[in-house]
C-alpha positions as CSV (number, residue, x, y, z in Angstrom):
1,M,-28.6,8.4,-4.6
2,A,-26.7,11.7,-4.9
3,L,-28.4,14.5,-6.7
4,V,-27.0,17.7,-8.4
5,T,-29.5,20.2,-9.8
6,G,-29.1,23.5,-11.6
7,T,-30.0,25.5,-14.7
8,D,-26.6,26.1,-16.4
9,C,-26.2,23.2,-18.7
10,D,-24.5,23.1,-22.2
11,L,-25.1,20.1,-24.4
12,T,-23.0,19.5,-27.5
13,V,-24.6,17.3,-30.2
14,A,-22.6,16.7,-33.4
15,T,-20.3,19.7,-32.6
16,Q,-23.2,22.1,-32.1
17,S,-23.5,23.7,-28.7
18,Y,-26.9,24.2,-27.0
19,E,-25.8,26.3,-24.0
20,D,-28.8,28.5,-24.0
21,S,-31.4,25.8,-24.7
22,V,-31.7,23.9,-21.4
23,N,-34.1,25.4,-18.9
24,S,-33.1,23.1,-16.0
25,F,-31.2,19.9,-15.4
26,E,-30.6,17.2,-12.8
27,L,-27.6,14.9,-12.5
28,A,-28.5,11.9,-10.4
29,F,-26.2,9.0,-9.4
30,D,-27.0,5.6,-8.1
31,T,-24.8,2.9,-6.7
32,E,-25.8,-0.7,-6.6
33,K,-24.5,-2.1,-3.3
34,L,-23.2,-5.6,-3.1
35,E,-24.2,-7.7,-0.2
36,Y,-22.6,-11.0,0.7
37,Q,-22.9,-13.4,3.6
38,T,-19.9,-14.1,5.8
39,L,-19.4,-16.1,9.0
40,G,-19.8,-12.8,10.8
41,G,-23.1,-11.9,9.1
42,T,-24.2,-9.9,6.1
43,R,-21.6,-7.4,4.7
44,A,-22.1,-4.7,2.2
45,A,-19.7,-3.2,-0.3
46,G,-20.0,-0.6,-3.0
47,G,-20.9,-1.8,-6.4
48,T,-21.3,-0.3,-9.8
49,E,-22.2,3.4,-10.0
50,S,-24.4,4.9,-12.7
51,G,-25.9,8.2,-13.5
52,T,-28.6,10.1,-15.4
53,L,-28.7,13.6,-16.8
54,T,-32.3,14.8,-17.0
55,I,-32.9,18.0,-18.9
56,T,-36.0,20.2,-19.5
57,A,-35.9,22.5,-22.5
58,A,-38.3,24.5,-24.7
59,Y,-39.8,22.5,-27.6
60,D,-37.8,24.2,-30.4
61,S,-38.4,21.8,-33.3
62,D,-37.8,23.5,-36.7
63,E,-35.7,26.3,-35.1
64,T,-32.1,26.7,-36.1
65,P,-30.4,25.2,-34.2
66,S,-32.9,22.9,-32.5
67,L,-32.0,20.9,-29.4
68,F,-35.1,18.8,-29.8
69,D,-34.3,17.9,-33.4
70,A,-30.6,17.3,-32.6
71,L,-31.5,14.8,-29.8
72,W,-34.1,13.2,-32.1
73,T,-31.5,12.6,-34.8
74,A,-28.6,11.7,-32.4
75,A,-30.6,9.0,-30.5
76,G,-28.3,6.2,-29.5
77,S,-25.1,8.2,-30.0
78,T,-22.8,9.9,-27.4
79,I,-23.1,13.6,-26.7
80,A,-21.0,15.8,-24.5
81,Y,-22.3,18.0,-21.6
82,V,-21.1,20.6,-19.2
83,A,-23.3,21.3,-16.2
84,T,-22.5,24.0,-13.7
85,V,-24.0,24.3,-10.2
86,G,-22.7,27.0,-7.9
87,G,-18.9,26.7,-7.8
88,S,-18.7,23.3,-9.4
89,T,-18.7,22.2,-13.1
90,F,-19.4,18.6,-14.2
91,T,-18.3,17.5,-17.6
92,G,-18.8,14.2,-19.3
93,N,-20.7,12.3,-22.0
94,A,-24.3,10.9,-22.1
95,I,-26.2,8.7,-24.5
96,A,-28.8,10.7,-26.5
97,V,-32.4,9.5,-26.6
98,R,-35.4,10.6,-28.6
99,P,-37.4,13.2,-26.6
100,S,-41.2,13.0,-26.2
101,A,-43.2,15.9,-27.5
102,I,-45.9,17.2,-25.1
103,A,-48.0,20.3,-25.6
104,T,-50.6,22.1,-23.5
105,A,-52.8,24.8,-25.1
106,G,-51.9,28.3,-24.0
107,E,-48.5,27.4,-22.6
108,V,-44.9,27.3,-24.0
109,S,-44.2,23.7,-24.8
110,E,-41.3,22.0,-23.1
111,F,-39.8,18.5,-23.2
112,T,-38.0,16.5,-20.6
113,V,-35.6,13.8,-21.4
114,A,-33.4,11.5,-19.2
115,L,-30.0,10.7,-20.7
116,T,-27.9,7.8,-19.3
117,L,-24.4,9.0,-18.4
118,D,-21.5,7.3,-20.3
119,G,-19.3,7.2,-17.2
120,I,-19.2,9.4,-14.1
121,P,-18.6,13.1,-14.9
122,T,-15.4,14.9,-14.0
123,K,-16.0,17.5,-11.3
124,A,-14.0,20.7,-11.2
125,A,-14.3,24.3,-9.9
126,A,-16.5,26.5,-12.1
127,A,-14.6,28.9,-14.3
């Protein structure tokens, strides 16, 4: 599993940009390897690759604009993201899911949500 982490992530939900809403993110990739038996023994080959974009953001429901409310409404639809780590930028699409609301007394409330990637992102040099 390859892992990319950072704090500069811009999500676009229904044409609205949320570039200042994400506190941290993680792009994780996983490949299911294929194994098959041959006369020479077990062989392995690369299989399908998938990924997840996990974000943590402040619980901003009822703010304008609100990333929490946008993800809640867009659940099941495709959203765009741009994630920058050091000198690399990753762009692509993910499937929105409804975030959970968790609160702790005396603390700023945050939410974390894992979005399944819709394809592997494009990697480019950061602008």
